[in-house]
PyMOL Python script that loads the backbone (N, CA, C, O; Angstrom):
from pymol import cmd

cmd.read_pdbstr("""\
ATOM      1  N   MET A   1      76.921  90.354  48.255  1.00  0.00           N
ATOM      2  CA  MET A   1      77.920  89.534  47.316  1.00  0.00           C
ATOM      3  C   MET A   1      76.529  89.799  46.029  1.00  0.00           C
ATOM      4  O   MET A   1      75.383  90.228  46.157  1.00  0.00           O
ATOM      5  N   HIS A   2      77.201  89.378  44.999  1.00  0.00           N
ATOM      6  CA  HIS A   2      76.325  89.494  43.301  1.00  0.00           C
ATOM      7  C   HIS A   2      76.710  88.252  43.009  1.00  0.00           C
ATOM      8  O   HIS A   2      77.693  87.711  43.516  1.00  0.00           O
ATOM      9  N   SER A   3      75.877  87.680  42.088  1.00  0.00           N
ATOM     10  CA  SER A   3      75.855  86.450  41.492  1.00  0.00           C
ATOM     11  C   SER A   3      76.893  86.392  40.300  1.00  0.00           C
ATOM     12  O   SER A   3      77.361  87.375  39.726  1.00  0.00           O
ATOM     13  N   ILE A   4      77.176  85.038  40.026  1.00  0.00           N
ATOM     14  CA  ILE A   4      78.279  85.250  38.518  1.00  0.00           C
ATOM     15  C   ILE A   4      77.363  85.737  37.956  1.00  0.00           C
ATOM     16  O   ILE A   4      77.916  86.500  37.164  1.00  0.00           O
ATOM     17  N   GLY A   5      76.153  85.839  37.790  1.00  0.00           N
ATOM     18  CA  GLY A   5      75.431  86.076  36.353  1.00  0.00           C
ATOM     19  C   GLY A   5      75.533  88.050  36.386  1.00  0.00           C
ATOM     20  O   GLY A   5      75.873  88.812  35.481  1.00  0.00           O
ATOM     21  N   GLU A   6      75.106  88.338  37.740  1.00  0.00           N
ATOM     22  CA  GLU A   6      75.140  89.557  37.675  1.00  0.00           C
ATOM     23  C   GLU A   6      76.513  90.451  37.335  1.00  0.00           C
ATOM     24  O   GLU A   6      76.540  91.633  36.995  1.00  0.00           O
ATOM     25  N   ILE A   7      77.555  89.617  37.510  1.00  0.00           N
ATOM     26  CA  ILE A   7      78.708  90.215  37.768  1.00  0.00           C
ATOM     27  C   ILE A   7      79.510  89.921  35.997  1.00  0.00           C
ATOM     28  O   ILE A   7      80.375  90.670  35.541  1.00  0.00           O
ATOM     29  N   ILE A   8      79.173  89.168  35.546  1.00  0.00           N
ATOM     30  CA  ILE A   8      78.926  88.880  33.833  1.00  0.00           C
ATOM     31  C   ILE A   8      78.048  90.128  32.986  1.00  0.00           C
ATOM     32  O   ILE A   8      78.460  90.905  32.125  1.00  0.00           O
ATOM     33  N   LYS A   9      76.744  89.993  33.564  1.00  0.00           N
ATOM     34  CA  LYS A   9      75.929  91.187  32.947  1.00  0.00           C
ATOM     35  C   LYS A   9      76.788  92.811  32.884  1.00  0.00           C
ATOM     36  O   LYS A   9      76.976  93.575  31.937  1.00  0.00           O
ATOM     37  N   THR A  10      77.143  92.887  34.209  1.00  0.00           N
ATOM     38  CA  THR A  10      77.631  93.855  34.866  1.00  0.00           C
ATOM     39  C   THR A  10      78.702  94.077  33.614  1.00  0.00           C
ATOM     40  O   THR A  10      78.752  94.948  32.745  1.00  0.00           O
ATOM     41  N   GLY A  11      79.405  93.105  33.845  1.00  0.00           N
ATOM     42  CA  GLY A  11      80.958  93.459  32.659  1.00  0.00           C
ATOM     43  C   GLY A  11      80.515  93.846  31.275  1.00  0.00           C
ATOM     44  O   GLY A  11      80.793  94.868  30.647  1.00  0.00           O
ATOM     45  N   ARG A  12      79.878  92.972  30.980  1.00  0.00           N
ATOM     46  CA  ARG A  12      79.382  93.112  29.631  1.00  0.00           C
ATOM     47  C   ARG A  12      78.702  94.473  28.797  1.00  0.00           C
ATOM     48  O   ARG A  12      78.698  94.798  27.610  1.00  0.00           O
ATOM     49  N   GLU A  13      78.030  95.199  30.270  1.00  0.00           N
ATOM     50  CA  GLU A  13      77.111  96.489  29.977  1.00  0.00           C
ATOM     51  C   GLU A  13      78.261  97.430  29.730  1.00  0.00           C
ATOM     52  O   GLU A  13      78.311  98.291  28.851  1.00  0.00           O
ATOM     53  N   MET A  14      79.479  97.051  30.925  1.00  0.00           N
ATOM     54  CA  MET A  14      80.045  98.317  31.096  1.00  0.00           C
ATOM     55  C   MET A  14      80.839  98.107  29.802  1.00  0.00           C
ATOM     56  O   MET A  14      81.358  99.159  29.430  1.00  0.00           O
ATOM     57  N   LEU A  15      81.001  97.424  29.285  1.00  0.00           N
ATOM     58  CA  LEU A  15      81.919  97.371  27.731  1.00  0.00           C
ATOM     59  C   LEU A  15      80.916  97.518  26.732  1.00  0.00           C
ATOM     60  O   LEU A  15      81.294  97.197  25.605  1.00  0.00           O
ATOM     61  N   ASN A  16      79.542  97.983  26.852  1.00  0.00           N
ATOM     62  CA  ASN A  16      78.527  98.001  25.820  1.00  0.00           C
ATOM     63  C   ASN A  16      78.404  97.268  24.827  1.00  0.00           C
ATOM     64  O   ASN A  16      78.251  97.520  23.632  1.00  0.00           O
ATOM     65  N   MET A  17      78.500  96.121  25.532  1.00  0.00           N
ATOM     66  CA  MET A  17      78.451  94.964  24.645  1.00  0.00           C
ATOM     67  C   MET A  17      77.399  94.251  24.473  1.00  0.00           C
ATOM     68  O   MET A  17      76.737  94.132  25.504  1.00  0.00           O
ATOM     69  N   THR A  18      76.795  93.485  23.144  1.00  0.00           N
ATOM     70  CA  THR A  18      75.588  92.779  23.907  1.00  0.00           C
ATOM     71  C   THR A  18      75.525  91.383  23.605  1.00  0.00           C
ATOM     72  O   THR A  18      76.149  90.935  22.643  1.00  0.00           O
ATOM     73  N   GLN A  19      74.717  90.545  24.458  1.00  0.00           N
ATOM     74  CA  GLN A  19      74.544  89.459  24.601  1.00  0.00           C
ATOM     75  C   GLN A  19      75.358  88.477  23.270  1.00  0.00           C
ATOM     76  O   GLN A  19      76.126  87.520  23.367  1.00  0.00           O
ATOM     77  N   GLU A  20      74.864  89.114  22.177  1.00  0.00           N
ATOM     78  CA  GLU A  20      75.071  88.277  21.124  1.00  0.00           C
ATOM     79  C   GLU A  20      76.526  88.505  20.963  1.00  0.00           C
ATOM     80  O   GLU A  20      77.182  87.464  20.989  1.00  0.00           O
ATOM     81  N   GLU A  21      77.349  89.842  20.768  1.00  0.00           N
ATOM     82  CA  GLU A  21      78.635  90.155  20.610  1.00  0.00           C
ATOM     83  C   GLU A  21      79.841  89.093  21.927  1.00  0.00           C
ATOM     84  O   GLU A  21      80.876  88.455  21.734  1.00  0.00           O
ATOM     85  N   LEU A  22      79.048  89.361  23.141  1.00  0.00           N
ATOM     86  CA  LEU A  22      79.853  88.186  24.000  1.00  0.00           C
ATOM     87  C   LEU A  22      79.678  86.900  23.889  1.00  0.00           C
ATOM     88  O   LEU A  22      80.588  86.177  24.296  1.00  0.00           O
ATOM     89  N   ALA A  23      78.635  86.375  23.391  1.00  0.00           N
ATOM     90  CA  ALA A  23      78.573  85.136  22.889  1.00  0.00           C
ATOM     91  C   ALA A  23      79.425  84.570  21.749  1.00  0.00           C
ATOM     92  O   ALA A  23      79.920  83.445  21.672  1.00  0.00           O
ATOM     93  N   GLN A  24      79.497  85.649  20.825  1.00  0.00           N
ATOM     94  CA  GLN A  24      80.493  85.310  19.653  1.00  0.00           C
ATOM     95  C   GLN A  24      82.040  85.475  20.246  1.00  0.00           C
ATOM     96  O   GLN A  24      82.911  84.858  19.633  1.00  0.00           O
ATOM     97  N   LYS A  25      82.386  86.166  21.252  1.00  0.00           N
ATOM     98  CA  LYS A  25      83.951  86.279  21.539  1.00  0.00           C
ATOM     99  C   LYS A  25      84.060  84.904  22.250  1.00  0.00           C
ATOM    100  O   LYS A  25      85.061  84.220  22.034  1.00  0.00           O
ATOM    101  N   ILE A  26      83.108  84.467  23.069  1.00  0.00           N
ATOM    102  CA  ILE A  26      83.769  82.871  23.858  1.00  0.00           C
ATOM    103  C   ILE A  26      83.131  82.031  22.694  1.00  0.00           C
ATOM    104  O   ILE A  26      83.502  80.875  22.895  1.00  0.00           O
ATOM    105  N   ARG A  27      82.422  82.071  21.681  1.00  0.00           N
ATOM    106  CA  ARG A  27      82.156  80.849  21.025  1.00  0.00           C
ATOM    107  C   ARG A  27      81.250  79.969  21.967  1.00  0.00           C
ATOM    108  O   ARG A  27      81.595  78.867  22.395  1.00  0.00           O
ATOM    109  N   VAL A  28      79.709  80.763  22.314  1.00  0.00           N
ATOM    110  CA  VAL A  28      78.465  80.137  22.861  1.00  0.00           C
ATOM    111  C   VAL A  28      77.604  80.894  22.033  1.00  0.00           C
ATOM    112  O   VAL A  28      77.797  81.938  21.411  1.00  0.00           O
ATOM    113  N   GLY A  29      76.562  80.123  22.154  1.00  0.00           N
ATOM    114  CA  GLY A  29      74.914  80.628  21.967  1.00  0.00           C
ATOM    115  C   GLY A  29      74.574  81.924  22.549  1.00  0.00           C
ATOM    116  O   GLY A  29      75.054  82.209  23.646  1.00  0.00           O
ATOM    117  N   THR A  30      73.913  82.623  22.031  1.00  0.00           N
ATOM    118  CA  THR A  30      73.390  83.652  22.538  1.00  0.00           C
ATOM    119  C   THR A  30      72.605  83.418  23.974  1.00  0.00           C
ATOM    120  O   THR A  30      72.815  83.924  25.076  1.00  0.00           O
ATOM    121  N   GLN A  31      71.756  82.590  23.598  1.00  0.00           N
ATOM    122  CA  GLN A  31      70.603  81.901  24.517  1.00  0.00           C
ATOM    123  C   GLN A  31      71.313  81.634  25.928  1.00  0.00           C
ATOM    124  O   GLN A  31      70.756  81.973  26.972  1.00  0.00           O
ATOM    125  N   THR A  32      72.988  80.804  25.910  1.00  0.00           N
ATOM    126  CA  THR A  32      73.636  80.689  26.689  1.00  0.00           C
ATOM    127  C   THR A  32      73.956  81.815  27.678  1.00  0.00           C
ATOM    128  O   THR A  32      73.909  81.962  28.899  1.00  0.00           O
ATOM    129  N   ILE A  33      74.254  82.442  26.757  1.00  0.00           N
ATOM    130  CA  ILE A  33      74.684  84.229  27.706  1.00  0.00           C
ATOM    131  C   ILE A  33      73.793  84.142  28.390  1.00  0.00           C
ATOM    132  O   ILE A  33      74.044  83.701  29.512  1.00  0.00           O
ATOM    133  N   ALA A  34      72.350  84.503  28.077  1.00  0.00           N
ATOM    134  CA  ALA A  34      71.142  84.700  28.650  1.00  0.00           C
ATOM    135  C   ALA A  34      71.075  83.730  30.106  1.00  0.00           C
ATOM    136  O   ALA A  34      71.091  84.197  31.245  1.00  0.00           O
ATOM    137  N   LYS A  35      71.020  82.703  29.854  1.00  0.00           N
ATOM    138  CA  LYS A  35      70.970  81.752  31.115  1.00  0.00           C
ATOM    139  C   LYS A  35      72.430  81.957  31.888  1.00  0.00           C
ATOM    140  O   LYS A  35      72.215  81.945  33.100  1.00  0.00           O
ATOM    141  N   TYR A  36      73.908  82.151  31.583  1.00  0.00           N
ATOM    142  CA  TYR A  36      74.525  82.883  32.626  1.00  0.00           C
ATOM    143  C   TYR A  36      73.986  83.618  33.295  1.00  0.00           C
ATOM    144  O   TYR A  36      73.944  83.353  34.497  1.00  0.00           O
ATOM    145  N   GLU A  37      73.278  84.987  32.739  1.00  0.00           N
ATOM    146  CA  GLU A  37      73.295  86.069  33.359  1.00  0.00           C
ATOM    147  C   GLU A  37      71.749  86.020  34.259  1.00  0.00           C
ATOM    148  O   GLU A  37      71.452  86.709  35.236  1.00  0.00           O
ATOM    149  N   SER A  38      71.175  85.301  33.785  1.00  0.00           N
ATOM    150  CA  SER A  38      69.952  85.071  34.702  1.00  0.00           C
ATOM    151  C   SER A  38      69.970  84.078  35.908  1.00  0.00           C
ATOM    152  O   SER A  38      69.069  83.974  36.740  1.00  0.00           O
ATOM    153  N   GLY A  39      71.200  83.323  35.873  1.00  0.00           N
ATOM    154  CA  GLY A  39      71.443  82.340  37.017  1.00  0.00           C
ATOM    155  C   GLY A  39      70.919  80.767  36.918  1.00  0.00           C
ATOM    156  O   GLY A  39      70.961  80.020  37.896  1.00  0.00           O
ATOM    157  N   GLU A  40      70.349  80.294  35.432  1.00  0.00           N
ATOM    158  CA  GLU A  40      69.356  79.157  34.788  1.00  0.00           C
ATOM    159  C   GLU A  40      70.892  78.297  34.869  1.00  0.00           C
ATOM    160  O   GLU A  40      70.813  77.099  35.142  1.00  0.00           O
ATOM    161  N   GLN A  41      72.206  78.865  34.648  1.00  0.00           N
ATOM    162  CA  GLN A  41      73.012  77.936  34.350  1.00  0.00           C
ATOM    163  C   GLN A  41      74.219  78.711  34.828  1.00  0.00           C
ATOM    164  O   GLN A  41      74.469  79.915  34.899  1.00  0.00           O
ATOM    165  N   ILE A  42      74.985  77.436  35.177  1.00  0.00           N
ATOM    166  CA  ILE A  42      76.454  78.180  35.313  1.00  0.00           C
ATOM    167  C   ILE A  42      77.643  78.079  34.604  1.00  0.00           C
ATOM    168  O   ILE A  42      77.835  76.977  34.090  1.00  0.00           O
ATOM    169  N   PRO A  43      78.739  79.172  34.386  1.00  0.00           N
ATOM    170  CA  PRO A  43      79.743  78.451  32.888  1.00  0.00           C
ATOM    171  C   PRO A  43      80.460  77.655  33.989  1.00  0.00           C
ATOM    172  O   PRO A  43      80.538  77.691  35.218  1.00  0.00           O
ATOM    173  N   SER A  44      81.024  76.807  32.820  1.00  0.00           N
ATOM    174  CA  SER A  44      82.554  75.656  32.815  1.00  0.00           C
ATOM    175  C   SER A  44      83.403  76.702  33.409  1.00  0.00           C
ATOM    176  O   SER A  44      83.104  77.890  33.287  1.00  0.00           O
ATOM    177  N   ASN A  45      84.420  76.320  34.031  1.00  0.00           N
ATOM    178  CA  ASN A  45      85.516  76.700  34.393  1.00  0.00           C
ATOM    179  C   ASN A  45      86.437  77.341  33.252  1.00  0.00           C
ATOM    180  O   ASN A  45      87.091  78.383  33.230  1.00  0.00           O
ATOM    181  N   GLN A  46      86.160  75.895  31.922  1.00  0.00           N
ATOM    182  CA  GLN A  46      86.735  77.193  30.594  1.00  0.00           C
ATOM    183  C   GLN A  46      86.624  78.361  30.195  1.00  0.00           C
ATOM    184  O   GLN A  46      87.432  79.254  29.945  1.00  0.00           O
ATOM    185  N   THR A  47      84.909  78.215  30.139  1.00  0.00           N
ATOM    186  CA  THR A  47      84.223  79.312  29.811  1.00  0.00           C
ATOM    187  C   THR A  47      84.375  80.777  31.011  1.00  0.00           C
ATOM    188  O   THR A  47      84.206  81.972  30.772  1.00  0.00           O
ATOM    189  N   ILE A  48      84.659  80.260  31.987  1.00  0.00           N
ATOM    190  CA  ILE A  48      84.697  81.517  32.802  1.00  0.00           C
ATOM    191  C   ILE A  48      86.004  81.804  32.391  1.00  0.00           C
ATOM    192  O   ILE A  48      86.041  82.972  32.006  1.00  0.00           O
ATOM    193  N   LEU A  49      87.081  81.260  32.304  1.00  0.00           N
ATOM    194  CA  LEU A  49      88.649  81.756  31.840  1.00  0.00           C
ATOM    195  C   LEU A  49      88.216  82.561  30.386  1.00  0.00           C
ATOM    196  O   LEU A  49      88.704  83.680  30.225  1.00  0.00           O
ATOM    197  N   LYS A  50      87.482  82.117  29.528  1.00  0.00           N
ATOM    198  CA  LYS A  50      87.326  83.087  28.787  1.00  0.00           C
ATOM    199  C   LYS A  50      86.482  84.265  28.765  1.00  0.00           C
ATOM    200  O   LYS A  50      86.745  85.133  27.933  1.00  0.00           O
ATOM    201  N   LEU A  51      85.314  84.452  29.712  1.00  0.00           N
ATOM    202  CA  LEU A  51      84.471  85.053  30.209  1.00  0.00           C
ATOM    203  C   LEU A  51      85.622  86.381  30.832  1.00  0.00           C
ATOM    204  O   LEU A  51      85.407  87.560  30.552  1.00  0.00           O
ATOM    205  N   SER A  52      86.689  85.995  31.594  1.00  0.00           N
ATOM    206  CA  SER A  52      87.490  87.033  32.514  1.00  0.00           C
ATOM    207  C   SER A  52      88.362  87.765  31.143  1.00  0.00           C
ATOM    208  O   SER A  52      88.670  88.916  31.452  1.00  0.00           O
ATOM    209  N   THR A  53      88.705  87.497  30.110  1.00  0.00           N
ATOM    210  CA  THR A  53      89.808  87.789  28.901  1.00  0.00           C
ATOM    211  C   THR A  53      88.989  88.679  28.457  1.00  0.00           C
ATOM    212  O   THR A  53      89.375  89.831  28.260  1.00  0.00           O
ATOM    213  N   VAL A  54      87.353  88.176  28.160  1.00  0.00           N
ATOM    214  CA  VAL A  54      86.867  89.275  27.437  1.00  0.00           C
ATOM    215  C   VAL A  54      85.996  90.256  28.179  1.00  0.00           C
ATOM    216  O   VAL A  54      85.671  91.227  27.495  1.00  0.00           O
ATOM    217  N   LEU A  55      85.555  90.235  29.373  1.00  0.00           N
ATOM    218  CA  LEU A  55      85.353  91.215  30.081  1.00  0.00           C
ATOM    219  C   LEU A  55      86.351  91.818  31.004  1.00  0.00           C
ATOM    220  O   LEU A  55      85.978  92.832  31.595  1.00  0.00           O
ATOM    221  N   ASP A  56      87.546  91.381  31.235  1.00  0.00           N
ATOM    222  CA  ASP A  56      88.418  92.021  32.234  1.00  0.00           C
ATOM    223  C   ASP A  56      88.114  91.995  33.413  1.00  0.00           C
ATOM    224  O   ASP A  56      88.196  93.049  34.044  1.00  0.00           O
ATOM    225  N   ILE A  57      87.692  90.842  34.041  1.00  0.00           N
ATOM    226  CA  ILE A  57      87.479  90.875  35.453  1.00  0.00           C
ATOM    227  C   ILE A  57      88.310  89.247  35.797  1.00  0.00           C
ATOM    228  O   ILE A  57      88.130  88.108  35.365  1.00  0.00           O
ATOM    229  N   PRO A  58      88.991  89.683  36.503  1.00  0.00           N
ATOM    230  CA  PRO A  58      89.575  88.494  37.217  1.00  0.00           C
ATOM    231  C   PRO A  58      89.013  87.289  37.275  1.00  0.00           C
ATOM    232  O   PRO A  58      87.889  87.164  37.762  1.00  0.00           O
ATOM    233  N   ALA A  59      89.842  86.027  36.696  1.00  0.00           N
ATOM    234  CA  ALA A  59      89.197  84.706  36.953  1.00  0.00           C
ATOM    235  C   ALA A  59      88.645  84.272  38.312  1.00  0.00           C
ATOM    236  O   ALA A  59      87.633  83.631  38.597  1.00  0.00           O
ATOM    237  N   SER A  60      89.671  84.845  39.117  1.00  0.00           N
ATOM    238  CA  SER A  60      89.294  84.401  40.496  1.00  0.00           C
ATOM    239  C   SER A  60      88.064  85.102  41.147  1.00  0.00           C
ATOM    240  O   SER A  60      87.532  84.544  42.106  1.00  0.00           O
ATOM    241  N   GLU A  61      87.635  86.150  40.744  1.00  0.00           N
ATOM    242  CA  GLU A  61      86.073  86.710  40.975  1.00  0.00           C
ATOM    243  C   GLU A  61      85.094  85.713  40.411  1.00  0.00           C
ATOM    244  O   GLU A  61      84.365  85.297  41.311  1.00  0.00           O
ATOM    245  N   LEU A  62      84.912  85.360  39.626  1.00  0.00           N
ATOM    246  CA  LEU A  62      84.149  84.744  38.579  1.00  0.00           C
ATOM    247  C   LEU A  62      84.023  83.305  39.223  1.00  0.00           C
ATOM    248  O   LEU A  62      82.937  82.811  39.525  1.00  0.00           O
ATOM    249  N   LEU A  63      85.228  82.693  39.401  1.00  0.00           N
ATOM    250  CA  LEU A  63      85.273  81.199  40.139  1.00  0.00           C
ATOM    251  C   LEU A  63      84.951  81.424  41.224  1.00  0.00           C
ATOM    252  O   LEU A  63      84.364  80.423  41.635  1.00  0.00           O
ATOM    253  N   GLN A  64      84.999  82.417  42.204  1.00  0.00           N
ATOM    254  CA  GLN A  64      84.521  82.230  43.781  1.00  0.00           C
ATOM    255  C   GLN A  64      82.702  82.164  43.555  1.00  0.00           C
ATOM    256  O   GLN A  64      81.900  81.295  43.899  1.00  0.00           O
ATOM    257  N   GLN A  65      82.550  83.154  43.010  1.00  0.00           N
ATOM    258  CA  GLN A  65      80.793  83.075  42.570  1.00  0.00           C
ATOM    259  C   GLN A  65      80.338  81.796  41.976  1.00  0.00           C
ATOM    260  O   GLN A  65      79.172  81.418  42.091  1.00  0.00           O
ATOM    261  N   SER A  66      81.178  81.178  41.392  1.00  0.00           N
ATOM    262  CA  SER A  66      80.499  80.296  40.308  1.00  0.00           C
ATOM    263  C   SER A  66      80.261  78.937  41.598  1.00  0.00           C
ATOM    264  O   SER A  66      79.334  78.129  41.554  1.00  0.00           O
ATOM    265  N   THR A  67      81.364  78.973  42.698  1.00  0.00           N
ATOM    266  CA  THR A  67      81.301  77.842  43.735  1.00  0.00           C
ATOM    267  C   THR A  67      80.618  78.236  44.643  1.00  0.00           C
ATOM    268  O   THR A  67      80.489  77.357  45.496  1.00  0.00           O
ATOM    269  N   SER A  68      79.934  79.459  44.960  1.00  0.00           N
ATOM    270  CA  SER A  68      79.409  79.887  45.906  1.00  0.00           C
ATOM    271  C   SER A  68      77.859  79.854  45.919  1.00  0.00           C
ATOM    272  O   SER A  68      77.141  79.927  46.916  1.00  0.00           O
ATOM    273  N   VAL A  69      77.408  79.708  44.388  1.00  0.00           N
ATOM    274  CA  VAL A  69      76.069  78.996  44.275  1.00  0.00           C
ATOM    275  C   VAL A  69      75.544  77.833  44.634  1.00  0.00           C
ATOM    276  O   VAL A  69      76.015  76.719  44.402  1.00  0.00           O
ATOM    277  N   ASN A  70      74.246  78.178  45.388  1.00  0.00           N
ATOM    278  CA  ASN A  70      73.595  76.560  45.700  1.00  0.00           C
ATOM    279  C   ASN A  70      72.791  76.189  44.638  1.00  0.00           C
ATOM    280  O   ASN A  70      72.081  76.867  43.896  1.00  0.00           O
ATOM    281  N   PRO A  71      73.057  74.791  44.695  1.00  0.00           N
ATOM    282  CA  PRO A  71      72.416  73.743  43.619  1.00  0.00           C
ATOM    283  C   PRO A  71      70.873  73.808  43.878  1.00  0.00           C
ATOM    284  O   PRO A  71      70.105  73.116  43.209  1.00  0.00           O
TER     285      PRO A  71
END
""", "prot")
cmd.dss("prot")
cmd.show_as("cartoon", "prot")
cmd.util.cbc("prot")
cmd.orient("prot")
């Protein structure tokens, strides 16, 4: 099972997109993307929906991973 950060990073890399490009598309800072990918921060449900659209990953897959993370 992959973490939400791994899924975001893999999806971004499959689209040959930089962290900066992804950040601009979902309107967050580049550091925020880095934190999502490293697991330091979990995106909000609203941000997960944006990531789903931009990365073409089912929101259900991202949401499932965001809720299975231990605090």
